[in-house]
N, C-alpha and C positions, 0 to 999 in steps of 0.2 A: 280339422281342415288339413288337406295334404300339404306337405312341404312344397314351396314353389320351385325348389330345385333339388336335384339328386347329384351329389358329388362323387365322382369316380377318381381313381388315382391320377389319370392323365387328362380328364376332361370333365365338364359339368353339364348336366342336362337341366335346362330350365323348362318347366312343364306346366306353369300356371294357366297357359292359354290352350292347352291340349286336353281333349276328352279322355284319352288313354294315358295314364301316368306310367312311370317306370315300374315294372313288375319283375319278380324273381324269375318267372319263366321266360320273359322276353330277354332278360340279361343272359340267362342260360343259353337261349337260342343264339344270341349274338356270339357267345363264346364258342359254341359248337361249330358254327359255320366255318368251312374250310375253303379259302379262296383258290387253293391249288395253283394252277398256272394261268388263271384268268388275267386278262389285260384290262378289263373294265367291268363295272358292276352297276346294277340298277336295284334300288330299294323301292318297291311298290307300296304306297301308303306309308311314307316314312314317319309321319307323326312328329314326334320330338326329334327324330333323327338318330335315335339310340342305336339301331342296328348298323346304320351307315358309319357312325362314329366308332363303334366297336370293330367293324371291319377295317376302317382306316387305320386304327391303332396297330393292326397286325399285318397290313399289306400296304404297298406303295401305289396301288392302282387308283385311277380316277373313279369316283363313285357319284352317281346321280340319284338323288332322292326325288320322287314325285309324290305330290300330295294335293288333293282336291279341296281340302278345307283351308280357307285363307288364313285363319288364326294359327292353325298348326304349321302351315307353310312358313309364316313369318317367324314363328318360334324356332323351327328347324334351322332357318337361315341364321338366326342369332347364335344358336348352338354350334353351327358349322363355322361361322366367322370367328368365334372365340376359341376354337379347338386348335391344337398344334398342327393339324393337317388341313387347314382351311383351303390350301391350294389344290387339294385332291377332291374337294367336295363341292357339289352344287345342288340346289333344290329348285324344282320347277313346280309352279302351281298349275296343275292340270289333272283332269280325269284320265285314268290309264287308257280308256277306250279312245281318247282323242290325242294321245301322245304319239307323235310322229318323229322319232329321232332320225338322224342322218344315217346311223348304222346300228346294228344289233348289239347285244350284250353277251359276254362270255359267262357272266354270273348274274342271276336274278335272285333276290331274297324277298320274302314277304311274310309278315305276321298278320294275316288277314282277319277282318271281323268274322265271327263265327256263329253268333246267335241268330235265331230266326226272328219272328215278330213278337215273341213273348217277353215279358219282364222289362219292358222299356222304362227308363227313368225320366226325370224331368229335364236333364241336360241334353240338348240337341247335339252338342259336340261329342259327348260320351256315347250317345246312341249311334252316331255316325261311325265312331271308332270301333264299336263292338257289334253292330248289327249288320247283317248281310245286305241290307237295302243299299248301302253305300258301295259295296263291292261283293257281288255274289261269287260263289266258287266257280260257276260256269264262266263268268266274265274274266276271272283271274286266269283260268285255264286257257281261254281263247287269247288273252293278252300275252301270256307266256309263250305260246306257240308262235305268235307274231313277232315278238321282241327278242327271243333267245337265238343266239347263233347256233349253227348246226352242231357244233361240238361243245356247246355250253352246258352248264349245270344250273338247276334252280332248286332253292331250298324253301320249304314251307313248314310252318308249325301250326298244328290244329289239335283240338280234342279228338279222341279216338273215333267217335261216330262220324264227325265231319271229315276226318282224314280218310275214312273208308269210302265215304261218298265221293270225295274229291278224286281218290285213286281210281275208283271204278268209272269215273266219267269218261265219255267217249273221247274227249279231247286228250286225255292223259294216257289212253291205252297204248299209244305208240312209244311211251317213255318207259324206262327201266329205273328201279330204285337202286341207287348206288349205296346210300347209307340210310339207316333208320335208327333213331334213338327213342326209346320208350321212357318217358319221364314219370317217376313216382314221387309223391311228396315224402313218403316213408317206405321202408322195406316191404311191408305187407299191405300197403294201400293200393287202390286201383290205379291204373294208368291215368295220369293227370293231363299230359300233353304228349303228342308224337311229333317228332321232327323227322322229315324225310328230305333227302337230296335225290333229284331225278336227273337223268340224262337220256339221250337217244342211244347211247352206246350200251350194249348188253354186257353187264359185268356182274360178278357175284356180289350180293348185297352184304355190306358190313352192318351187322345188327347188334345193338347192345342195349342194356338197361342202365338207367341212371337214377339213383335216389338222391333227393335233395338233403334229407335229414335222417339221422339215426341217433336214438337216445338223446333227443333234444339238442343236438349239435349238427353242424354241417358234415356231410360225409367226406371222405378223403377225395373221391372223384369230383364232387362239386367244388371243394376247396381248390383243387388243382386247376380246374377250368376257370374259376373266378378270381384266382390270385392276381393275375395281371390287371384286374379291373377294380375289384372291391377295395375300399380304403382299409378295412379292418381285417383283411386276410393276409 
């Protein structure tokens, strides 16, 4: 049975009511996200609130998490309230397509569900967190265009195949890739996840590779990124 909580250096994630638990790749995504000069941020499908909390640790900006699953929303609210940055954080129970904020966002982050209809399990909460029925890539793209400020940046993490589909979608064609991080579990293993940062501004793409492990230990790059967060680094 998964641990009901995951303790970081500066905050704790309770996760017993959420379909998607804390994962290494999600933690890495949170560490890689750069808030730059953003004045506010939106976390689409916040789940436990992990990405929002990691962002709050490294920035002083207000962050809104939206989540359509009631149980996950309640859990994120508890995690936010117990964090040192509770005054920066809020969570709203709403489907992204029905979300109507008073103003747009400079920064949008999302770790979306990426499986199709195959391999569903018995847990409805986990299925909603992992399968695209709850948030399709087209819905995500449409929502980002509507909610992102003209000079804003959005960050997404997906497997390679799904990232290619997302990047080639009609809605995303007007955006440019600012940063790309290809994640490998080990040096010679296939790409495990891809992180991309998009903006409407045309800039040269910063592209890098990142391996999580080498010789049964964390790599120097991974350790450097996760040191502010992981207890044992």
